[in-house]
C-alpha positions as CSV (number, residue, x, y, z in Angstrom):
1,M,-3.1,11.4,-24.4
2,G,-1.6,11.4,-20.9
3,T,1.9,10.3,-20.0
4,R,1.1,7.0,-18.3
5,L,0.7,5.0,-21.5
6,P,3.9,6.2,-23.2
7,R,5.8,5.2,-20.1
8,L,4.3,1.7,-20.3
9,L,5.4,1.6,-23.9
10,C,8.9,2.8,-23.1
11,L,9.2,0.1,-20.5
12,A,8.0,-2.5,-23.0
13,V,10.7,-1.3,-25.5
14,V,13.7,-1.1,-23.2
15,S,13.0,-3.9,-20.7
16,F,13.7,-6.8,-23.0
17,L,17.2,-5.4,-23.8
18,G,18.3,-6.2,-20.3
19,V,16.7,-9.4,-19.0
20,S,18.6,-12.1,-17.2
21,A,18.8,-15.6,-18.6
22,S,18.4,-16.9,-15.1
23,F,14.8,-15.9,-15.1
24,A,13.9,-18.1,-18.0
25,Q,12.8,-20.9,-15.8
26,Q,10.1,-18.9,-13.9
27,A,6.5,-20.0,-13.9
28,A,4.4,-19.2,-16.9
29,P,2.5,-15.8,-16.7
30,Q,-0.9,-16.1,-15.0
31,P,-4.0,-15.1,-16.9
32,L,-5.4,-11.7,-15.9
33,I,-8.7,-12.1,-17.8
34,T,-10.9,-14.3,-15.6
35,Q,-14.5,-13.2,-16.3
36,P,-16.7,-13.6,-19.4
37,I,-16.4,-10.8,-21.9
38,I,-19.8,-9.0,-21.9
39,E,-20.1,-6.2,-24.4
40,S,-22.7,-4.3,-22.4
41,Q,-20.5,-4.0,-19.3
42,L,-18.0,-1.3,-20.2
43,V,-15.1,0.4,-18.4
44,T,-13.4,3.6,-19.7
45,L,-9.7,3.5,-20.4
46,K,-8.8,6.8,-18.9
47,G,-5.9,8.9,-20.3
48,N,-6.3,7.7,-23.9
49,T,-7.4,11.0,-25.4
50,H,-4.9,13.4,-26.9
51,P,-4.8,16.8,-25.0
52,L,-5.3,18.7,-28.3
53,A,-8.5,16.8,-29.2
54,Q,-10.5,19.8,-28.0
55,A,-13.8,21.2,-29.2
56,K,-12.2,24.4,-30.4
57,F,-10.1,22.5,-32.9
58,D,-12.8,20.0,-33.9
59,I,-13.9,20.3,-37.5
60,G,-16.1,17.2,-37.8
61,T,-16.5,13.5,-37.4
62,A,-14.6,11.0,-39.6
63,P,-16.4,9.1,-42.3
64,P,-17.3,5.5,-41.2
65,N,-15.1,4.0,-44.0
66,L,-11.9,5.9,-42.9
67,L,-9.1,3.4,-42.9
68,M,-7.2,3.3,-39.6
69,Q,-3.9,1.5,-39.9
70,R,-1.4,0.4,-37.2
71,M,-3.5,1.0,-34.1
72,L,-1.7,-0.3,-31.1
73,L,-3.4,-2.0,-28.2
74,V,-1.1,-2.0,-25.1
75,L,-1.4,-4.9,-22.7
76,K,-0.4,-5.2,-19.0
77,R,1.7,-7.7,-17.2
78,D,0.7,-9.2,-13.9
79,P,2.1,-7.6,-10.7
80,Q,4.5,-10.4,-9.9
81,Q,6.0,-10.1,-13.4
82,D,6.2,-6.3,-13.1
83,F,8.0,-6.6,-9.7
84,A,10.4,-9.3,-11.1
85,L,11.1,-7.2,-14.2
86,H,11.9,-4.0,-12.3
87,K,14.2,-5.9,-9.9
88,L,15.9,-7.5,-12.9
89,L,16.5,-4.1,-14.6
90,D,18.2,-3.0,-11.4
91,D,20.2,-6.2,-11.0
92,Q,21.5,-6.2,-14.6
93,Q,23.3,-2.9,-13.8
94,D,24.7,-4.2,-10.5
95,K,28.1,-5.7,-10.9
96,A,27.7,-7.6,-7.6
97,S,24.6,-9.3,-8.9
98,S,24.7,-12.8,-10.5
99,N,22.3,-11.3,-13.1
100,Y,24.8,-8.6,-14.2
101,H,24.8,-8.3,-18.0
102,K,22.9,-11.5,-18.6
103,W,20.3,-11.2,-21.4
104,L,17.4,-12.9,-22.9
105,T,16.3,-12.5,-26.6
106,P,13.2,-10.4,-27.2
107,D,11.1,-13.5,-27.8
108,E,12.4,-15.1,-24.6
109,F,11.5,-11.9,-22.8
110,G,8.0,-12.0,-24.2
111,T,7.5,-15.5,-23.1
112,Q,8.7,-14.7,-19.6
113,F,7.4,-11.2,-19.0
114,G,4.6,-10.8,-21.5
115,P,0.9,-11.6,-21.0
116,S,-0.3,-15.2,-20.8
117,D,-1.3,-17.1,-24.0
118,Q,-4.9,-17.2,-22.7
119,D,-5.0,-13.4,-22.3
120,L,-3.5,-12.8,-25.8
121,Q,-6.0,-15.2,-27.4
122,L,-8.9,-13.5,-25.7
123,V,-7.8,-10.0,-26.6
124,T,-7.0,-10.8,-30.2
125,G,-10.1,-12.8,-30.5
126,W,-12.2,-9.9,-29.2
127,L,-10.6,-7.6,-31.8
128,Q,-11.3,-10.1,-34.6
129,T,-15.0,-10.4,-33.5
130,H,-15.3,-6.7,-34.2
131,G,-13.8,-7.1,-37.7
132,F,-10.3,-5.8,-37.1
133,Q,-7.3,-7.2,-38.9
134,L,-4.4,-8.3,-36.7
135,N,-1.1,-7.1,-38.1
136,R,1.3,-8.4,-35.6
137,I,2.1,-9.0,-31.9
138,S,5.3,-7.4,-30.6
139,H,8.2,-9.7,-29.5
140,G,7.5,-8.5,-25.9
141,R,3.9,-9.6,-26.3
142,T,2.7,-6.3,-24.8
143,V,1.6,-4.6,-28.0
144,V,-1.0,-5.8,-30.5
145,E,-1.0,-3.9,-33.8
146,F,-4.3,-4.0,-35.7
147,S,-6.1,-2.1,-38.4
148,G,-9.7,-1.4,-39.3
149,M,-12.3,1.2,-40.2
150,E,-13.6,4.1,-38.2
151,A,-17.0,2.4,-37.9
152,Q,-15.4,-0.6,-36.3
153,V,-13.5,1.6,-33.8
154,E,-16.7,3.3,-32.9
155,Q,-18.6,0.0,-32.4
156,A,-15.8,-1.8,-30.4
157,F,-14.3,1.1,-28.4
158,H,-17.3,3.4,-28.1
159,T,-15.6,6.5,-29.2
160,Q,-15.8,8.5,-32.4
161,I,-12.8,9.6,-34.6
162,H,-12.9,13.4,-35.3
163,Q,-10.7,15.6,-37.5
164,Y,-8.9,18.5,-35.8
165,S,-7.2,21.5,-37.2
166,V,-4.2,22.6,-35.0
167,N,-1.8,25.2,-36.2
168,G,-2.9,24.8,-39.8
169,Q,-2.4,21.0,-39.7
170,L,-5.2,18.4,-39.9
171,H,-5.2,15.5,-37.5
172,W,-7.4,12.5,-36.9
173,A,-8.0,11.5,-33.3
174,N,-10.5,9.9,-30.9
175,A,-12.8,12.5,-29.4
176,S,-13.1,10.7,-26.0
177,D,-11.5,8.0,-24.0
178,P,-12.3,4.5,-25.4
179,R,-14.4,2.0,-23.5
180,V,-13.9,-1.7,-23.5
181,P,-15.7,-4.6,-21.8
182,A,-14.9,-4.7,-18.1
183,A,-13.5,-8.3,-18.3
184,L,-10.6,-7.1,-20.5
185,T,-9.4,-4.2,-18.3
186,P,-7.1,-6.3,-16.1
187,A,-5.1,-7.1,-19.2
188,V,-5.5,-3.9,-21.3
189,A,-3.6,-0.7,-20.5
190,G,-4.9,1.4,-23.4
191,V,-4.8,2.2,-27.1
192,W,-1.7,4.1,-28.0
193,S,-2.1,5.1,-31.6
194,F,-5.8,5.8,-31.8
195,V,-4.3,9.3,-32.0
196,F,-2.8,9.5,-35.4
197,S,-2.3,12.1,-38.1
198,R,-2.4,12.0,-41.8
199,N,-2.3,14.6,-44.6
200,Y,-4.6,14.4,-47.6
201,R,-2.5,11.8,-49.4
202,A,-3.7,8.4,-48.3
203,G,-1.1,6.2,-46.6
204,R,1.4,9.0,-46.0
205,E,2.0,9.7,-42.3
206,D,3.1,13.1,-41.1
207,C,6.4,13.6,-39.2
208,C,4.8,13.8,-35.8
209,C,3.3,10.3,-36.1
210,R,6.5,8.8,-37.4
211,E,8.5,10.4,-34.6
212,I,6.1,9.0,-32.0
213,R,6.4,5.5,-33.4
214,H,10.2,5.8,-33.8
215,Q,10.6,6.9,-30.2
216,Y,8.4,4.3,-28.5
217,L,8.1,1.3,-30.8
218,R,11.3,0.9,-32.8
219,P,12.7,-2.2,-31.0
220,L,9.4,-4.1,-30.7
């Protein structure tokens, strides 16, 4: 996977730690999804395939009933929110600013700088129409954790999960960038943990996967 999505996740993790209370009265987030969701009109989410998901390491497709837990759909914020958040992150470190060291709680941050309620409802509703189980939404409202089977991933995201053997270790990963309905793309940045790794004991994650989640997702 490319570096853009991890950076978005890092921002989602650290940003709520330094948000000024003075921004709590800003207008509500504007919906980014404004068109009907048409399953036949697809857009590729580029940069969402692991760089080691290569044909030379590929040892076959995953079974349709492979359980995929804790997949993470990463959402965008609107440009005005993004500008305000970056300014705030600068102001909070500026002793001359009235916003210096004034914080919001994670939930307050999500309300102010996360996606709109409408966008969240449309995205989570779309996941549920494809049979996925919703596990949780992060406090910052920019990450939706969900679970499902490989067959559901293939049907919803139009990519197959393959098994790869790299340096003697077995990994499951999507073989190509996922595709989603075009109407969702203004609000969807990508899928972070489509790429995941498991050993032969079901439910036991390898160290690489735990380290990735610890680095990027611990505060959410």
